[in-house]
C-alpha positions in Angstrom: 0.6 -16.8 1.0 -0.4 -17.0 -2.6 -4.0 -17.5 -3.6 -4.4 -19.2 -7.0 -8.0 -18.3 -7.3 -7.5 -14.6 -7.9 -5.4 -12.1 -9.6 -2.9 -10.3 -7.4 -4.1 -9.7 -3.9 -7.6 -8.6 -4.7 -10.4 -10.9 -3.4 -12.1 -12.8 -6.2 -15.8 -13.7 -6.4 -15.0 -17.2 -5.2 -13.1 -15.8 -2.2 -16.1 -13.6 -1.3 -18.5 -16.5 -1.7 -16.3 -18.7 0.6 -16.3 -15.9 3.2 -20.1 -15.7 2.9 -20.3 -19.5 3.3 -18.1 -19.4 6.4 -20.3 -16.7 8.0 -23.4 -18.9 7.3 -21.6 -22.0 8.8 -21.9 -23.8 5.4 -19.4 -26.6 4.9 -17.8 -27.0 1.4 -14.9 -28.7 -0.2 -11.7 -26.5 -0.6 -11.7 -27.0 -4.3 -15.4 -26.3 -4.9 -16.3 -24.5 -8.1 -17.8 -21.0 -8.3 -21.2 -22.0 -9.7 -21.6 -25.0 -7.3 -20.8 -22.8 -4.2 -23.1 -20.1 -5.4 -26.0 -22.6 -5.8 -25.3 -24.1 -2.4 -25.5 -20.7 -0.8 -28.7 -19.9 -2.6 -30.2 -23.2 -1.4 -29.0 -22.6 2.2 -30.5 -19.0 2.1 -33.8 -20.3 0.8 -34.0 -23.0 3.5 -33.2 -20.4 6.2 -35.9 -18.0 5.0 -38.5 -20.6 4.1 -38.5 -19.5 0.4 -38.0 -21.8 -2.6 -36.0 -19.9 -5.3 -35.6 -23.0 -7.5 -39.4 -23.5 -7.8 -39.8 -19.7 -8.4 -37.2 -19.9 -11.1 -39.0 -22.9 -12.8 -42.3 -21.0 -12.6 -40.7 -17.9 -14.1 -39.2 -20.0 -16.9 -42.6 -21.6 -17.6 -44.4 -18.3 -17.5 -41.8 -16.8 -19.9 -42.2 -19.7 -22.3 -46.0 -19.5 -22.2 -46.0 -15.8 -22.9 -43.6 -16.3 -25.8 -45.7 -19.1 -27.3 -48.9 -17.1 -26.8 -47.4 -14.1 -28.5 -46.4 -16.1 -31.5 -49.8 -17.7 -31.8 -51.5 -14.3 -31.7 -49.2 -12.9 -34.3 -49.9 -15.8 -36.6 -53.7 -15.3 -36.3 -53.2 -11.6 -36.8 -54.8 -10.5 -33.5 -51.9 -8.7 -31.8 -48.2 -8.1 -32.7 -45.6 -10.2 -31.1 -44.0 -8.8 -27.9 -40.6 -10.0 -26.7 -40.9 -12.3 -23.7 -38.9 -11.3 -20.7 -35.7 -13.3 -20.2 -35.9 -16.0 -17.5 -32.8 -14.6 -15.8 -34.6 -11.3 -15.4 -37.6 -13.0 -14.0 -35.7 -14.8 -11.2 -35.5 -12.7 -8.1 -31.9 -11.8 -7.0 -30.8 -13.5 -3.8 -29.0 -11.5 -1.0 -25.7 -13.2 -2.0 -26.0 -11.9 -5.6 -26.9 -8.5 -4.4 -23.9 -8.4 -2.0 -21.5 -9.6 -4.7 -22.8 -7.0 -7.1 -22.1 -4.2 -4.6 -18.6 -5.5 -4.0 -17.9 -5.7 -7.8 -19.1 -2.1 -8.2 -16.9 -0.8 -5.4 -13.6 0.6 -6.7 -10.5 -1.0 -5.1 -7.6 1.5 -4.8 -5.5 -0.7 -2.5 -5.9 -4.5 -3.3 -3.8 -5.8 -0.3 -5.8 -3.5 2.1 -9.1 -4.6 0.5 -8.1 -8.2 1.0 -7.2 -7.6 4.6 -10.5 -5.8 5.3 -12.5 -8.6 3.7 -10.7 -11.1 5.9 -11.1 -9.0 9.0 -14.9 -8.8 8.4 -15.2 -12.6 8.9 -15.8 -13.7 12.5 -12.7 -15.5 13.9 -14.9 -18.4 15.1 -15.8 -19.1 11.4 -12.3 -19.3 10.1 -10.4 -22.5 9.4 -6.9 -23.1 10.8 -5.3 -22.1 7.5 -7.4 -18.9 7.2 -6.7 -18.0 10.8 -3.0 -18.4 10.3 -3.1 -16.3 7.1 -5.1 -13.6 8.9 -2.5 -13.5 11.8 0.4 -13.4 9.3 -1.1 -10.5 7.3 -1.6 -8.5 10.5 1.9 -9.3 11.9 3.6 -8.2 8.6 1.5 -5.1 8.1 3.8 -2.1 7.8 3.4 0.9 10.1 5.0 4.4 9.4 7.0 5.3 12.5 10.0 7.3 13.9 12.1 5.4 16.5 14.3 7.4 18.9 17.1 5.8 20.8 16.8 6.4 24.6 19.6 4.0 25.6 22.7 6.0 26.7 24.9 3.0 26.1 23.9 3.2 22.4 23.9 6.9 21.9 26.5 6.6 19.1 24.5 4.0 17.2 22.8 5.2 13.9 20.3 2.3 14.1 19.8 -1.3 15.1 18.8 -4.6 13.5 15.6 -6.1 15.0 14.4 -9.6 14.5 11.2 -11.5 15.4 10.7 -15.3 15.1 7.6 -17.3 15.9 5.1 -19.8 14.5 3.1 -17.1 12.7 5.6 -15.1 10.9 8.5 -17.6 11.0 11.3 -14.9 10.9 11.3 -11.2 10.2 14.3 -8.9 10.3 14.3 -5.2 9.9 17.0 -2.6 10.2 15.7 0.6 11.8 17.5 3.9 11.6 17.1 6.0 14.7 15.5 9.4 14.3 14.3 8.8 10.8 10.9 8.1 9.4 10.6 4.5 8.2 8.1 1.6 7.9 8.2 -1.3 10.3 6.2 -4.5 10.4 3.7 -4.7 13.3 5.5 -7.8 14.8 8.8 -5.9 15.0 7.2 -2.7 16.2 5.5 -4.6 19.1 8.9 -6.0 20.1 10.5 -2.6 20.0 7.8 -1.2 22.3 8.5 -3.9 24.9 12.3 -3.4 24.9 13.7 -1.8 28.1 17.1 -0.7 29.3 18.7 0.0 32.6 19.0 3.6 33.9 20.8 4.8 37.0 20.2 7.6 39.5 22.1 8.8 42.6 20.2 9.3 45.8 21.3 10.4 49.3 20.3 8.6 52.4 19.6 10.1 55.8 23.3 10.4 56.6 24.1 12.2 53.4 25.7 9.2 51.8 25.3 8.9 48.1 23.9 5.6 46.7 23.4 4.7 43.0 20.2 2.8 42.2 19.1 1.4 38.9 15.7 1.0 37.3 14.2 0.0 34.0 13.0 2.5 31.4 11.7 2.2 27.8 14.7 1.8 25.5 13.1 3.5 22.5 10.7 6.4 22.0 8.2 5.6 19.2 6.2 8.1 17.2 3.3 6.5 15.2 2.8 8.5 12.0 -0.1 8.7 9.6 0.2 6.5 6.5 1.3 8.1 3.3 -1.5 9.4 1.0 -1.7 8.3 -2.7 -0.2 11.7 -3.7 2.7 11.3 -1.3 3.4 7.8 -2.5 3.5 9.0 -6.1 5.8 11.9 -5.2 8.1 9.5 -3.3 8.2 7.1 -6.2 9.2 9.9 -8.5 11.9 11.1 -6.2 13.3 7.6 -5.9 13.2 7.1 -9.6 15.0 10.4 -10.2 17.7 9.6 -7.7 18.1 6.0 -8.9 17.6 4.6 -5.4 15.2 2.0 -6.7 16.4 -0.5 -9.2 
């Protein structure tokens, strides 16, 4: 799903404000502007805490204007030198929303898709809209996991790998070919399906009279090793190897 309000997959200031508004239970139009949403959040925060930031802002502006006028008058009369009046923006106290946004802006983002996923995961599910909930589920279902899959099915012992597919209302359709015994990355939805796959195994038993009987039972079809994600250095080395071998176009 493409978000037209940001660049790439990194959460924009408008996305963060919308997430904050959802947490506060504040209703807003989907096409609301950045300044309008920021002002509504400030008003909602002021109403909840019993403060009145707009009045404080007006008072600060009037105070700054008075100080500036007073300074000019004293300078003309020769009493005292003119001192620069503090800016109105500096006089207005920062709201919790501004503080939170500032911290997020100052935090370096090394993995934009992961940062977007974490920002979405921080929002309580009950505060998400239907489209946001669907997008959240889709991101989780298509998240790649580094694994090694081992074939345990004797009927497929000569297979080098297998094509797996998942189709539902969340991911629509995902297909992934998995090579057995090799390290690869598999979407979560496909991995969950592989975990649930079973096959039939047989064993021979003797009864009280010594007669042999063959019974069947179900066992997991695949052995799965969940591996740690690649580090930034390992990703760089892998990219260099692929570029050198020409395996990536």
